[in-house]
ModelCIF file with pLDDT and N, C-alpha, C, O atoms, coordinates in Angstrom:
data_MODEL
#
_entry.id   MODEL 
#
_entity.id                         1 
_entity.type                       polymer 
_entity.pdbx_number_of_molecules   1 
#
_entity_poly.entity_id                      1 
_entity_poly.type                           'polypeptide(L)' 
_entity_poly.nstd_linkage                   no 
_entity_poly.nstd_monomer                   no 
_entity_poly.pdbx_seq_one_letter_code       MLAWLNWALGRSSVAHRFVVAAAEIDDEYGLVEIISTMLDRGFLPEWAFDAR 
_entity_poly.pdbx_seq_one_letter_code_can   MLAWLNWALGRSSVAHRFVVAAAEIDDEYGLVEIISTMLDRGFLPEWAFDAR 
_entity_poly.pdbx_strand_id                 A 
#
loop_
_entity_poly_seq.entity_id 
_entity_poly_seq.num 
_entity_poly_seq.mon_id 
_entity_poly_seq.hetero 
1 1  MET n 
1 2  LEU n 
1 3  ALA n 
1 4  TRP n 
1 5  LEU n 
1 6  ASN n 
1 7  TRP n 
1 8  ALA n 
1 9  LEU n 
1 10 GLY n 
1 11 ARG n 
1 12 SER n 
1 13 SER n 
1 14 VAL n 
1 15 ALA n 
1 16 HIS n 
1 17 ARG n 
1 18 PHE n 
1 19 VAL n 
1 20 VAL n 
1 21 ALA n 
1 22 ALA n 
1 23 ALA n 
1 24 GLU n 
1 25 ILE n 
1 26 ASP n 
1 27 ASP n 
1 28 GLU n 
1 29 TYR n 
1 30 GLY n 
1 31 LEU n 
1 32 VAL n 
1 33 GLU n 
1 34 ILE n 
1 35 ILE n 
1 36 SER n 
1 37 THR n 
1 38 MET n 
1 39 LEU n 
1 40 ASP n 
1 41 ARG n 
1 42 GLY n 
1 43 PHE n 
1 44 LEU n 
1 45 PRO n 
1 46 GLU n 
1 47 TRP n 
1 48 ALA n 
1 49 PHE n 
1 50 ASP n 
1 51 ALA n 
1 52 ARG n 
#
_struct_asym.id          A 
_struct_asym.entity_id   1 
#
loop_
_ma_qa_metric.id 
_ma_qa_metric.mode 
_ma_qa_metric.name 
_ma_qa_metric.software_group_id 
_ma_qa_metric.type 
1 global pLDDT . pLDDT 
2 local  pLDDT . pLDDT 
#
_ma_qa_metric_global.metric_id      1 
_ma_qa_metric_global.metric_value   90.73 
_ma_qa_metric_global.model_id       1 
_ma_qa_metric_global.ordinal_id     1 
#
loop_
_ma_qa_metric_local.label_asym_id 
_ma_qa_metric_local.label_comp_id 
_ma_qa_metric_local.label_seq_id 
_ma_qa_metric_local.metric_id 
_ma_qa_metric_local.metric_value 
_ma_qa_metric_local.model_id 
_ma_qa_metric_local.ordinal_id 
A MET 1  2 92.00 1 1  
A LEU 2  2 95.00 1 2  
A ALA 3  2 95.00 1 3  
A TRP 4  2 94.00 1 4  
A LEU 5  2 95.00 1 5  
A ASN 6  2 94.00 1 6  
A TRP 7  2 93.00 1 7  
A ALA 8  2 91.00 1 8  
A LEU 9  2 89.00 1 9  
A GLY 10 2 87.00 1 10 
A ARG 11 2 92.00 1 11 
A SER 12 2 92.00 1 12 
A SER 13 2 94.00 1 13 
A VAL 14 2 96.00 1 14 
A ALA 15 2 96.00 1 15 
A HIS 16 2 96.00 1 16 
A ARG 17 2 97.00 1 17 
A PHE 18 2 97.00 1 18 
A VAL 19 2 97.00 1 19 
A VAL 20 2 97.00 1 20 
A ALA 21 2 97.00 1 21 
A ALA 22 2 96.00 1 22 
A ALA 23 2 96.00 1 23 
A GLU 24 2 96.00 1 24 
A ILE 25 2 95.00 1 25 
A ASP 26 2 94.00 1 26 
A ASP 27 2 85.00 1 27 
A GLU 28 2 91.00 1 28 
A TYR 29 2 92.00 1 29 
A GLY 30 2 94.00 1 30 
A LEU 31 2 92.00 1 31 
A VAL 32 2 94.00 1 32 
A GLU 33 2 94.00 1 33 
A ILE 34 2 94.00 1 34 
A ILE 35 2 95.00 1 35 
A SER 36 2 94.00 1 36 
A THR 37 2 95.00 1 37 
A MET 38 2 95.00 1 38 
A LEU 39 2 95.00 1 39 
A ASP 40 2 95.00 1 40 
A ARG 41 2 96.00 1 41 
A GLY 42 2 92.00 1 42 
A PHE 43 2 91.00 1 43 
A LEU 44 2 85.00 1 44 
A PRO 45 2 84.00 1 45 
A GLU 46 2 81.00 1 46 
A TRP 47 2 80.00 1 47 
A ALA 48 2 69.00 1 48 
A PHE 49 2 71.00 1 49 
A ASP 50 2 72.00 1 50 
A ALA 51 2 70.00 1 51 
A ARG 52 2 69.00 1 52 
#
loop_
_atom_site.group_PDB 
_atom_site.id 
_atom_site.type_symbol 
_atom_site.label_atom_id 
_atom_site.label_alt_id 
_atom_site.label_comp_id 
_atom_site.label_asym_id 
_atom_site.label_entity_id 
_atom_site.label_seq_id 
_atom_site.pdbx_PDB_ins_code 
_atom_site.Cartn_x 
_atom_site.Cartn_y 
_atom_site.Cartn_z 
_atom_site.occupancy 
_atom_site.B_iso_or_equiv 
_atom_site.pdbx_formal_charge 
_atom_site.auth_seq_id 
_atom_site.auth_comp_id 
_atom_site.auth_asym_id 
_atom_site.auth_atom_id 
_atom_site.pdbx_PDB_model_num 
ATOM 1   N N  . MET A 1 1  ? 204.380 6.717  -72.506 1.00 92.00 ? 1  MET A N  1 
ATOM 2   C CA . MET A 1 1  ? 203.435 6.836  -71.311 1.00 92.00 ? 1  MET A CA 1 
ATOM 3   C C  . MET A 1 1  ? 202.226 7.539  -71.984 1.00 92.00 ? 1  MET A C  1 
ATOM 4   O O  . MET A 1 1  ? 201.210 6.845  -71.988 1.00 92.00 ? 1  MET A O  1 
ATOM 5   N N  . LEU A 1 2  ? 202.106 8.822  -72.581 1.00 95.00 ? 2  LEU A N  1 
ATOM 6   C CA . LEU A 1 2  ? 201.508 9.804  -73.003 1.00 95.00 ? 2  LEU A CA 1 
ATOM 7   C C  . LEU A 1 2  ? 199.879 8.950  -74.194 1.00 95.00 ? 2  LEU A C  1 
ATOM 8   O O  . LEU A 1 2  ? 198.781 9.449  -74.442 1.00 95.00 ? 2  LEU A O  1 
ATOM 9   N N  . ALA A 1 3  ? 200.566 7.354  -74.700 1.00 95.00 ? 3  ALA A N  1 
ATOM 10  C CA . ALA A 1 3  ? 199.593 7.147  -75.680 1.00 95.00 ? 3  ALA A CA 1 
ATOM 11  C C  . ALA A 1 3  ? 198.721 6.481  -74.826 1.00 95.00 ? 3  ALA A C  1 
ATOM 12  O O  . ALA A 1 3  ? 197.510 6.277  -74.907 1.00 95.00 ? 3  ALA A O  1 
ATOM 13  N N  . TRP A 1 4  ? 199.573 6.171  -73.971 1.00 94.00 ? 4  TRP A N  1 
ATOM 14  C CA . TRP A 1 4  ? 198.678 4.897  -72.344 1.00 94.00 ? 4  TRP A CA 1 
ATOM 15  C C  . TRP A 1 4  ? 197.818 5.223  -72.074 1.00 94.00 ? 4  TRP A C  1 
ATOM 16  O O  . TRP A 1 4  ? 196.862 4.566  -72.487 1.00 94.00 ? 4  TRP A O  1 
ATOM 17  N N  . LEU A 1 5  ? 197.568 6.250  -71.344 1.00 95.00 ? 5  LEU A N  1 
ATOM 18  C CA . LEU A 1 5  ? 197.497 7.556  -70.836 1.00 95.00 ? 5  LEU A CA 1 
ATOM 19  C C  . LEU A 1 5  ? 196.468 8.116  -71.099 1.00 95.00 ? 5  LEU A C  1 
ATOM 20  O O  . LEU A 1 5  ? 195.477 8.123  -70.369 1.00 95.00 ? 5  LEU A O  1 
ATOM 21  N N  . ASN A 1 6  ? 196.626 8.964  -72.780 1.00 94.00 ? 6  ASN A N  1 
ATOM 22  C CA . ASN A 1 6  ? 194.959 8.944  -73.087 1.00 94.00 ? 6  ASN A CA 1 
ATOM 23  C C  . ASN A 1 6  ? 194.255 8.055  -73.826 1.00 94.00 ? 6  ASN A C  1 
ATOM 24  O O  . ASN A 1 6  ? 193.346 8.404  -74.580 1.00 94.00 ? 6  ASN A O  1 
ATOM 25  N N  . TRP A 1 7  ? 194.880 6.029  -73.543 1.00 93.00 ? 7  TRP A N  1 
ATOM 26  C CA . TRP A 1 7  ? 193.471 4.758  -74.103 1.00 93.00 ? 7  TRP A CA 1 
ATOM 27  C C  . TRP A 1 7  ? 193.521 4.817  -73.058 1.00 93.00 ? 7  TRP A C  1 
ATOM 28  O O  . TRP A 1 7  ? 192.565 4.119  -72.724 1.00 93.00 ? 7  TRP A O  1 
ATOM 29  N N  . ALA A 1 8  ? 194.336 5.452  -71.472 1.00 91.00 ? 8  ALA A N  1 
ATOM 30  C CA . ALA A 1 8  ? 193.020 4.757  -70.685 1.00 91.00 ? 8  ALA A CA 1 
ATOM 31  C C  . ALA A 1 8  ? 192.059 5.754  -70.543 1.00 91.00 ? 8  ALA A C  1 
ATOM 32  O O  . ALA A 1 8  ? 191.002 5.342  -70.065 1.00 91.00 ? 8  ALA A O  1 
ATOM 33  N N  . LEU A 1 9  ? 192.094 6.752  -70.769 1.00 89.00 ? 9  LEU A N  1 
ATOM 34  C CA . LEU A 1 9  ? 190.854 8.228  -71.060 1.00 89.00 ? 9  LEU A CA 1 
ATOM 35  C C  . LEU A 1 9  ? 190.646 8.099  -72.022 1.00 89.00 ? 9  LEU A C  1 
ATOM 36  O O  . LEU A 1 9  ? 190.775 9.046  -72.798 1.00 89.00 ? 9  LEU A O  1 
ATOM 37  N N  . GLY A 1 10 ? 190.200 6.803  -72.475 1.00 87.00 ? 10 GLY A N  1 
ATOM 38  C CA . GLY A 1 10 ? 189.651 6.569  -73.888 1.00 87.00 ? 10 GLY A CA 1 
ATOM 39  C C  . GLY A 1 10 ? 189.086 7.177  -75.064 1.00 87.00 ? 10 GLY A C  1 
ATOM 40  O O  . GLY A 1 10 ? 188.170 7.102  -75.883 1.00 87.00 ? 10 GLY A O  1 
ATOM 41  N N  . ARG A 1 11 ? 190.452 8.031  -74.603 1.00 92.00 ? 11 ARG A N  1 
ATOM 42  C CA . ARG A 1 11 ? 190.908 9.129  -75.751 1.00 92.00 ? 11 ARG A CA 1 
ATOM 43  C C  . ARG A 1 11 ? 191.603 7.803  -77.427 1.00 92.00 ? 11 ARG A C  1 
ATOM 44  O O  . ARG A 1 11 ? 191.961 8.378  -78.454 1.00 92.00 ? 11 ARG A O  1 
ATOM 45  N N  . SER A 1 12 ? 191.644 6.703  -77.395 1.00 92.00 ? 12 SER A N  1 
ATOM 46  C CA . SER A 1 12 ? 192.401 6.023  -78.978 1.00 92.00 ? 12 SER A CA 1 
ATOM 47  C C  . SER A 1 12 ? 192.757 6.753  -79.827 1.00 92.00 ? 12 SER A C  1 
ATOM 48  O O  . SER A 1 12 ? 193.857 6.562  -80.345 1.00 92.00 ? 12 SER A O  1 
ATOM 49  N N  . SER A 1 13 ? 192.241 7.426  -80.084 1.00 94.00 ? 13 SER A N  1 
ATOM 50  C CA . SER A 1 13 ? 192.488 8.553  -81.750 1.00 94.00 ? 13 SER A CA 1 
ATOM 51  C C  . SER A 1 13 ? 193.539 9.675  -81.462 1.00 94.00 ? 13 SER A C  1 
ATOM 52  O O  . SER A 1 13 ? 194.009 10.361 -82.370 1.00 94.00 ? 13 SER A O  1 
ATOM 53  N N  . VAL A 1 14 ? 193.973 9.863  -79.791 1.00 96.00 ? 14 VAL A N  1 
ATOM 54  C CA . VAL A 1 14 ? 194.585 10.846 -80.292 1.00 96.00 ? 14 VAL A CA 1 
ATOM 55  C C  . VAL A 1 14 ? 195.664 9.851  -78.983 1.00 96.00 ? 14 VAL A C  1 
ATOM 56  O O  . VAL A 1 14 ? 196.061 10.722 -78.210 1.00 96.00 ? 14 VAL A O  1 
ATOM 57  N N  . ALA A 1 15 ? 196.220 8.476  -78.512 1.00 96.00 ? 15 ALA A N  1 
ATOM 58  C CA . ALA A 1 15 ? 196.337 7.669  -78.657 1.00 96.00 ? 15 ALA A CA 1 
ATOM 59  C C  . ALA A 1 15 ? 196.839 7.442  -78.953 1.00 96.00 ? 15 ALA A C  1 
ATOM 60  O O  . ALA A 1 15 ? 197.658 7.646  -78.057 1.00 96.00 ? 15 ALA A O  1 
ATOM 61  N N  . HIS A 1 16 ? 197.622 6.823  -80.048 1.00 96.00 ? 16 HIS A N  1 
ATOM 62  C CA . HIS A 1 16 ? 197.791 6.085  -81.809 1.00 96.00 ? 16 HIS A CA 1 
ATOM 63  C C  . HIS A 1 16 ? 198.568 7.065  -82.342 1.00 96.00 ? 16 HIS A C  1 
ATOM 64  O O  . HIS A 1 16 ? 199.510 6.696  -83.042 1.00 96.00 ? 16 HIS A O  1 
ATOM 65  N N  . ARG A 1 17 ? 198.383 8.297  -82.164 1.00 97.00 ? 17 ARG A N  1 
ATOM 66  C CA . ARG A 1 17 ? 199.428 9.277  -82.756 1.00 97.00 ? 17 ARG A CA 1 
ATOM 67  C C  . ARG A 1 17 ? 200.443 9.344  -81.670 1.00 97.00 ? 17 ARG A C  1 
ATOM 68  O O  . ARG A 1 17 ? 201.544 9.697  -82.093 1.00 97.00 ? 17 ARG A O  1 
ATOM 69  N N  . PHE A 1 18 ? 200.372 9.025  -79.950 1.00 97.00 ? 18 PHE A N  1 
ATOM 70  C CA . PHE A 1 18 ? 201.687 8.820  -79.992 1.00 97.00 ? 18 PHE A CA 1 
ATOM 71  C C  . PHE A 1 18 ? 202.632 7.796  -80.303 1.00 97.00 ? 18 PHE A C  1 
ATOM 72  O O  . PHE A 1 18 ? 203.838 7.871  -80.537 1.00 97.00 ? 18 PHE A O  1 
ATOM 73  N N  . VAL A 1 19 ? 201.688 6.624  -80.253 1.00 97.00 ? 19 VAL A N  1 
ATOM 74  C CA . VAL A 1 19 ? 202.294 5.687  -80.135 1.00 97.00 ? 19 VAL A CA 1 
ATOM 75  C C  . VAL A 1 19 ? 202.434 5.530  -81.411 1.00 97.00 ? 19 VAL A C  1 
ATOM 76  O O  . VAL A 1 19 ? 202.261 4.315  -81.322 1.00 97.00 ? 19 VAL A O  1 
ATOM 77  N N  . VAL A 1 20 ? 202.732 5.817  -83.487 1.00 97.00 ? 20 VAL A N  1 
ATOM 78  C CA . VAL A 1 20 ? 203.225 6.532  -84.421 1.00 97.00 ? 20 VAL A CA 1 
ATOM 79  C C  . VAL A 1 20 ? 204.217 7.925  -84.292 1.00 97.00 ? 20 VAL A C  1 
ATOM 80  O O  . VAL A 1 20 ? 204.719 8.588  -85.200 1.00 97.00 ? 20 VAL A O  1 
ATOM 81  N N  . ALA A 1 21 ? 204.294 8.091  -82.927 1.00 97.00 ? 21 ALA A N  1 
ATOM 82  C CA . ALA A 1 21 ? 205.833 9.524  -82.988 1.00 97.00 ? 21 ALA A CA 1 
ATOM 83  C C  . ALA A 1 21 ? 206.502 8.712  -81.845 1.00 97.00 ? 21 ALA A C  1 
ATOM 84  O O  . ALA A 1 21 ? 207.560 9.119  -81.364 1.00 97.00 ? 21 ALA A O  1 
ATOM 85  N N  . ALA A 1 22 ? 206.140 8.015  -81.571 1.00 96.00 ? 22 ALA A N  1 
ATOM 86  C CA . ALA A 1 22 ? 207.324 7.003  -80.625 1.00 96.00 ? 22 ALA A CA 1 
ATOM 87  C C  . ALA A 1 22 ? 207.706 5.391  -81.401 1.00 96.00 ? 22 ALA A C  1 
ATOM 88  O O  . ALA A 1 22 ? 208.585 4.532  -81.324 1.00 96.00 ? 22 ALA A O  1 
ATOM 89  N N  . ALA A 1 23 ? 206.646 5.599  -82.032 1.00 96.00 ? 23 ALA A N  1 
ATOM 90  C CA . ALA A 1 23 ? 207.596 4.512  -83.022 1.00 96.00 ? 23 ALA A CA 1 
ATOM 91  C C  . ALA A 1 23 ? 208.676 4.855  -84.000 1.00 96.00 ? 23 ALA A C  1 
ATOM 92  O O  . ALA A 1 23 ? 209.616 4.160  -84.385 1.00 96.00 ? 23 ALA A O  1 
ATOM 93  N N  . GLU A 1 24 ? 208.269 6.317  -84.380 1.00 96.00 ? 24 GLU A N  1 
ATOM 94  C CA . GLU A 1 24 ? 209.624 6.803  -85.379 1.00 96.00 ? 24 GLU A CA 1 
ATOM 95  C C  . GLU A 1 24 ? 210.754 6.776  -84.712 1.00 96.00 ? 24 GLU A C  1 
ATOM 96  O O  . GLU A 1 24 ? 211.784 6.580  -85.356 1.00 96.00 ? 24 GLU A O  1 
ATOM 97  N N  . ILE A 1 25 ? 210.832 6.989  -83.085 1.00 95.00 ? 25 ILE A N  1 
ATOM 98  C CA . ILE A 1 25 ? 211.571 7.094  -82.689 1.00 95.00 ? 25 ILE A CA 1 
ATOM 99  C C  . ILE A 1 25 ? 212.044 5.526  -81.921 1.00 95.00 ? 25 ILE A C  1 
ATOM 100 O O  . ILE A 1 25 ? 213.030 4.845  -81.640 1.00 95.00 ? 25 ILE A O  1 
ATOM 101 N N  . ASP A 1 26 ? 211.210 5.542  -81.873 1.00 94.00 ? 26 ASP A N  1 
ATOM 102 C CA . ASP A 1 26 ? 211.747 3.471  -81.348 1.00 94.00 ? 26 ASP A CA 1 
ATOM 103 C C  . ASP A 1 26 ? 210.860 2.016  -82.018 1.00 94.00 ? 26 ASP A C  1 
ATOM 104 O O  . ASP A 1 26 ? 210.286 1.115  -81.406 1.00 94.00 ? 26 ASP A O  1 
ATOM 105 N N  . ASP A 1 27 ? 210.960 2.145  -82.884 1.00 85.00 ? 27 ASP A N  1 
ATOM 106 C CA . ASP A 1 27 ? 209.847 0.359  -83.079 1.00 85.00 ? 27 ASP A CA 1 
ATOM 107 C C  . ASP A 1 27 ? 209.607 -0.277 -82.421 1.00 85.00 ? 27 ASP A C  1 
ATOM 108 O O  . ASP A 1 27 ? 208.502 -0.806 -82.301 1.00 85.00 ? 27 ASP A O  1 
ATOM 109 N N  . GLU A 1 28 ? 211.032 -0.536 -81.436 1.00 91.00 ? 28 GLU A N  1 
ATOM 110 C CA . GLU A 1 28 ? 211.062 -2.088 -81.177 1.00 91.00 ? 28 GLU A CA 1 
ATOM 111 C C  . GLU A 1 28 ? 210.800 -2.025 -79.988 1.00 91.00 ? 28 GLU A C  1 
ATOM 112 O O  . GLU A 1 28 ? 210.716 -3.092 -79.379 1.00 91.00 ? 28 GLU A O  1 
ATOM 113 N N  . TYR A 1 29 ? 210.508 -0.299 -79.010 1.00 92.00 ? 29 TYR A N  1 
ATOM 114 C CA . TYR A 1 29 ? 210.051 -0.522 -77.979 1.00 92.00 ? 29 TYR A CA 1 
ATOM 115 C C  . TYR A 1 29 ? 209.077 -0.894 -77.392 1.00 92.00 ? 29 TYR A C  1 
ATOM 116 O O  . TYR A 1 29 ? 208.017 -0.467 -77.850 1.00 92.00 ? 29 TYR A O  1 
ATOM 117 N N  . GLY A 1 30 ? 209.011 -1.607 -76.446 1.00 94.00 ? 30 GLY A N  1 
ATOM 118 C CA . GLY A 1 30 ? 208.323 -2.563 -75.519 1.00 94.00 ? 30 GLY A CA 1 
ATOM 119 C C  . GLY A 1 30 ? 206.715 -2.217 -75.562 1.00 94.00 ? 30 GLY A C  1 
ATOM 120 O O  . GLY A 1 30 ? 205.814 -3.000 -75.861 1.00 94.00 ? 30 GLY A O  1 
ATOM 121 N N  . LEU A 1 31 ? 206.556 -0.335 -75.046 1.00 92.00 ? 31 LEU A N  1 
ATOM 122 C CA . LEU A 1 31 ? 205.227 0.465  -74.433 1.00 92.00 ? 31 LEU A CA 1 
ATOM 123 C C  . LEU A 1 31 ? 204.611 0.609  -75.911 1.00 92.00 ? 31 LEU A C  1 
ATOM 124 O O  . LEU A 1 31 ? 203.510 1.157  -75.890 1.00 92.00 ? 31 LEU A O  1 
ATOM 125 N N  . VAL A 1 32 ? 205.058 0.249  -77.166 1.00 94.00 ? 32 VAL A N  1 
ATOM 126 C CA . VAL A 1 32 ? 205.125 0.606  -78.604 1.00 94.00 ? 32 VAL A CA 1 
ATOM 127 C C  . VAL A 1 32 ? 204.055 -0.092 -78.499 1.00 94.00 ? 32 VAL A C  1 
ATOM 128 O O  . VAL A 1 32 ? 203.017 0.288  -77.958 1.00 94.00 ? 32 VAL A O  1 
ATOM 129 N N  . GLU A 1 33 ? 204.284 -1.333 -79.102 1.00 94.00 ? 33 GLU A N  1 
ATOM 130 C CA . GLU A 1 33 ? 204.284 -2.423 -79.064 1.00 94.00 ? 33 GLU A CA 1 
ATOM 131 C C  . GLU A 1 33 ? 202.668 -3.389 -78.918 1.00 94.00 ? 33 GLU A C  1 
ATOM 132 O O  . GLU A 1 33 ? 201.927 -3.964 -79.714 1.00 94.00 ? 33 GLU A O  1 
ATOM 133 N N  . ILE A 1 34 ? 202.699 -3.042 -76.754 1.00 94.00 ? 34 ILE A N  1 
ATOM 134 C CA . ILE A 1 34 ? 201.588 -3.510 -76.942 1.00 94.00 ? 34 ILE A CA 1 
ATOM 135 C C  . ILE A 1 34 ? 200.659 -1.946 -76.622 1.00 94.00 ? 34 ILE A C  1 
ATOM 136 O O  . ILE A 1 34 ? 199.661 -1.910 -75.902 1.00 94.00 ? 34 ILE A O  1 
ATOM 137 N N  . ILE A 1 35 ? 201.120 -1.007 -77.173 1.00 95.00 ? 35 ILE A N  1 
ATOM 138 C CA . ILE A 1 35 ? 199.456 0.040  -76.770 1.00 95.00 ? 35 ILE A CA 1 
ATOM 139 C C  . ILE A 1 35 ? 199.518 -0.147 -78.323 1.00 95.00 ? 35 ILE A C  1 
ATOM 140 O O  . ILE A 1 35 ? 198.693 0.565  -78.896 1.00 95.00 ? 35 ILE A O  1 
ATOM 141 N N  . SER A 1 36 ? 200.015 -0.648 -78.860 1.00 94.00 ? 36 SER A N  1 
ATOM 142 C CA . SER A 1 36 ? 199.774 -0.717 -80.336 1.00 94.00 ? 36 SER A CA 1 
ATOM 143 C C  . SER A 1 36 ? 199.139 -1.479 -80.970 1.00 94.00 ? 36 SER A C  1 
ATOM 144 O O  . SER A 1 36 ? 198.535 -1.253 -82.019 1.00 94.00 ? 36 SER A O  1 
ATOM 145 N N  . THR A 1 37 ? 199.290 -3.291 -79.880 1.00 95.00 ? 37 THR A N  1 
ATOM 146 C CA . THR A 1 37 ? 198.410 -4.032 -79.845 1.00 95.00 ? 37 THR A CA 1 
ATOM 147 C C  . THR A 1 37 ? 197.165 -4.033 -79.892 1.00 95.00 ? 37 THR A C  1 
ATOM 148 O O  . THR A 1 37 ? 196.362 -4.624 -80.614 1.00 95.00 ? 37 THR A O  1 
ATOM 149 N N  . MET A 1 38 ? 196.965 -2.641 -78.267 1.00 95.00 ? 38 MET A N  1 
ATOM 150 C CA . MET A 1 38 ? 195.743 -3.237 -77.568 1.00 95.00 ? 38 MET A CA 1 
ATOM 151 C C  . MET A 1 38 ? 195.001 -2.408 -78.936 1.00 95.00 ? 38 MET A C  1 
ATOM 152 O O  . MET A 1 38 ? 194.136 -3.028 -79.555 1.00 95.00 ? 38 MET A O  1 
ATOM 153 N N  . LEU A 1 39 ? 195.421 -0.809 -79.436 1.00 95.00 ? 39 LEU A N  1 
ATOM 154 C CA . LEU A 1 39 ? 194.689 -0.341 -80.132 1.00 95.00 ? 39 LEU A CA 1 
ATOM 155 C C  . LEU A 1 39 ? 194.377 -0.721 -81.792 1.00 95.00 ? 39 LEU A C  1 
ATOM 156 O O  . LEU A 1 39 ? 193.619 -0.190 -82.603 1.00 95.00 ? 39 LEU A O  1 
ATOM 157 N N  . ASP A 1 40 ? 195.194 -1.731 -81.893 1.00 95.00 ? 40 ASP A N  1 
ATOM 158 C CA . ASP A 1 40 ? 194.687 -2.784 -83.275 1.00 95.00 ? 40 ASP A CA 1 
ATOM 159 C C  . ASP A 1 40 ? 193.399 -4.067 -83.157 1.00 95.00 ? 40 ASP A C  1 
ATOM 160 O O  . ASP A 1 40 ? 192.599 -4.728 -83.820 1.00 95.00 ? 40 ASP A O  1 
ATOM 161 N N  . ARG A 1 41 ? 193.760 -3.889 -82.202 1.00 96.00 ? 41 ARG A N  1 
ATOM 162 C CA . ARG A 1 41 ? 192.044 -5.082 -81.825 1.00 96.00 ? 41 ARG A CA 1 
ATOM 163 C C  . ARG A 1 41 ? 191.411 -4.651 -80.829 1.00 96.00 ? 41 ARG A C  1 
ATOM 164 O O  . ARG A 1 41 ? 190.940 -5.453 -80.022 1.00 96.00 ? 41 ARG A O  1 
ATOM 165 N N  . GLY A 1 42 ? 191.230 -2.978 -80.635 1.00 92.00 ? 42 GLY A N  1 
ATOM 166 C CA . GLY A 1 42 ? 190.314 -2.619 -80.539 1.00 92.00 ? 42 GLY A CA 1 
ATOM 167 C C  . GLY A 1 42 ? 189.788 -2.219 -79.231 1.00 92.00 ? 42 GLY A C  1 
ATOM 168 O O  . GLY A 1 42 ? 188.694 -1.692 -79.026 1.00 92.00 ? 42 GLY A O  1 
ATOM 169 N N  . PHE A 1 43 ? 190.860 -2.586 -78.198 1.00 91.00 ? 43 PHE A N  1 
ATOM 170 C CA . PHE A 1 43 ? 190.859 -3.309 -76.448 1.00 91.00 ? 43 PHE A CA 1 
ATOM 171 C C  . PHE A 1 43 ? 190.611 -1.381 -75.621 1.00 91.00 ? 43 PHE A C  1 
ATOM 172 O O  . PHE A 1 43 ? 191.281 -0.363 -75.792 1.00 91.00 ? 43 PHE A O  1 
ATOM 173 N N  . LEU A 1 44 ? 189.725 -1.567 -75.012 1.00 85.00 ? 44 LEU A N  1 
ATOM 174 C CA . LEU A 1 44 ? 188.816 -0.089 -74.567 1.00 85.00 ? 44 LEU A CA 1 
ATOM 175 C C  . LEU A 1 44 ? 189.180 -0.162 -72.736 1.00 85.00 ? 44 LEU A C  1 
ATOM 176 O O  . LEU A 1 44 ? 189.331 -1.315 -72.333 1.00 85.00 ? 44 LEU A O  1 
ATOM 177 N N  . PRO A 1 45 ? 189.203 0.021  -72.560 1.00 84.00 ? 45 PRO A N  1 
ATOM 178 C CA . PRO A 1 45 ? 189.050 0.248  -71.224 1.00 84.00 ? 45 PRO A CA 1 
ATOM 179 C C  . PRO A 1 45 ? 188.274 1.206  -70.016 1.00 84.00 ? 45 PRO A C  1 
ATOM 180 O O  . PRO A 1 45 ? 188.267 2.390  -69.681 1.00 84.00 ? 45 PRO A O  1 
ATOM 181 N N  . GLU A 1 46 ? 187.271 -0.796 -69.347 1.00 81.00 ? 46 GLU A N  1 
ATOM 182 C CA . GLU A 1 46 ? 186.051 -0.306 -68.976 1.00 81.00 ? 46 GLU A CA 1 
ATOM 183 C C  . GLU A 1 46 ? 185.747 0.685  -68.383 1.00 81.00 ? 46 GLU A C  1 
ATOM 184 O O  . GLU A 1 46 ? 184.791 1.446  -68.525 1.00 81.00 ? 46 GLU A O  1 
ATOM 185 N N  . TRP A 1 47 ? 186.901 0.680  -67.432 1.00 80.00 ? 47 TRP A N  1 
ATOM 186 C CA . TRP A 1 47 ? 186.478 2.437  -66.332 1.00 80.00 ? 47 TRP A CA 1 
ATOM 187 C C  . TRP A 1 47 ? 186.679 3.779  -67.352 1.00 80.00 ? 47 TRP A C  1 
ATOM 188 O O  . TRP A 1 47 ? 186.217 4.752  -66.756 1.00 80.00 ? 47 TRP A O  1 
ATOM 189 N N  . ALA A 1 48 ? 187.177 4.149  -68.604 1.00 69.00 ? 48 ALA A N  1 
ATOM 190 C CA . ALA A 1 48 ? 186.569 4.955  -68.958 1.00 69.00 ? 48 ALA A CA 1 
ATOM 191 C C  . ALA A 1 48 ? 185.101 5.411  -69.742 1.00 69.00 ? 48 ALA A C  1 
ATOM 192 O O  . ALA A 1 48 ? 184.690 6.288  -70.503 1.00 69.00 ? 48 ALA A O  1 
ATOM 193 N N  . PHE A 1 49 ? 184.621 4.230  -69.038 1.00 71.00 ? 49 PHE A N  1 
ATOM 194 C CA . PHE A 1 49 ? 183.360 4.330  -69.760 1.00 71.00 ? 49 PHE A CA 1 
ATOM 195 C C  . PHE A 1 49 ? 181.810 3.812  -68.801 1.00 71.00 ? 49 PHE A C  1 
ATOM 196 O O  . PHE A 1 49 ? 180.692 3.453  -69.170 1.00 71.00 ? 49 PHE A O  1 
ATOM 197 N N  . ASP A 1 50 ? 182.505 4.017  -67.331 1.00 72.00 ? 50 ASP A N  1 
ATOM 198 C CA . ASP A 1 50 ? 181.950 3.959  -66.169 1.00 72.00 ? 50 ASP A CA 1 
ATOM 199 C C  . ASP A 1 50 ? 181.194 4.347  -65.520 1.00 72.00 ? 50 ASP A C  1 
ATOM 200 O O  . ASP A 1 50 ? 181.257 4.177  -64.302 1.00 72.00 ? 50 ASP A O  1 
ATOM 201 N N  . ALA A 1 51 ? 179.982 5.160  -66.247 1.00 70.00 ? 51 ALA A N  1 
ATOM 202 C CA . ALA A 1 51 ? 179.391 6.555  -65.382 1.00 70.00 ? 51 ALA A CA 1 
ATOM 203 C C  . ALA A 1 51 ? 179.051 6.754  -63.405 1.00 70.00 ? 51 ALA A C  1 
ATOM 204 O O  . ALA A 1 51 ? 178.510 7.667  -62.781 1.00 70.00 ? 51 ALA A O  1 
ATOM 205 N N  . ARG A 1 52 ? 179.601 5.577  -62.998 1.00 69.00 ? 52 ARG A N  1 
ATOM 206 C CA . ARG A 1 52 ? 179.692 6.175  -61.219 1.00 69.00 ? 52 ARG A CA 1 
ATOM 207 C C  . ARG A 1 52 ? 180.598 6.969  -61.085 1.00 69.00 ? 52 ARG A C  1 
ATOM 208 O O  . ARG A 1 52 ? 180.818 7.474  -59.984 1.00 69.00 ? 52 ARG A O  1 
#
């Protein structure tokens, strides 16, 4: 969850650290796989960069 939160806030580097830590515990955990894929493909949350 911390990985997703940091990704959602536009902090992909921090999110990656949490993904790595979670993968060390359970590398088959679904959220680890999803966030890892998002980070690997460079997906960025649009709302994190909205200037409104």
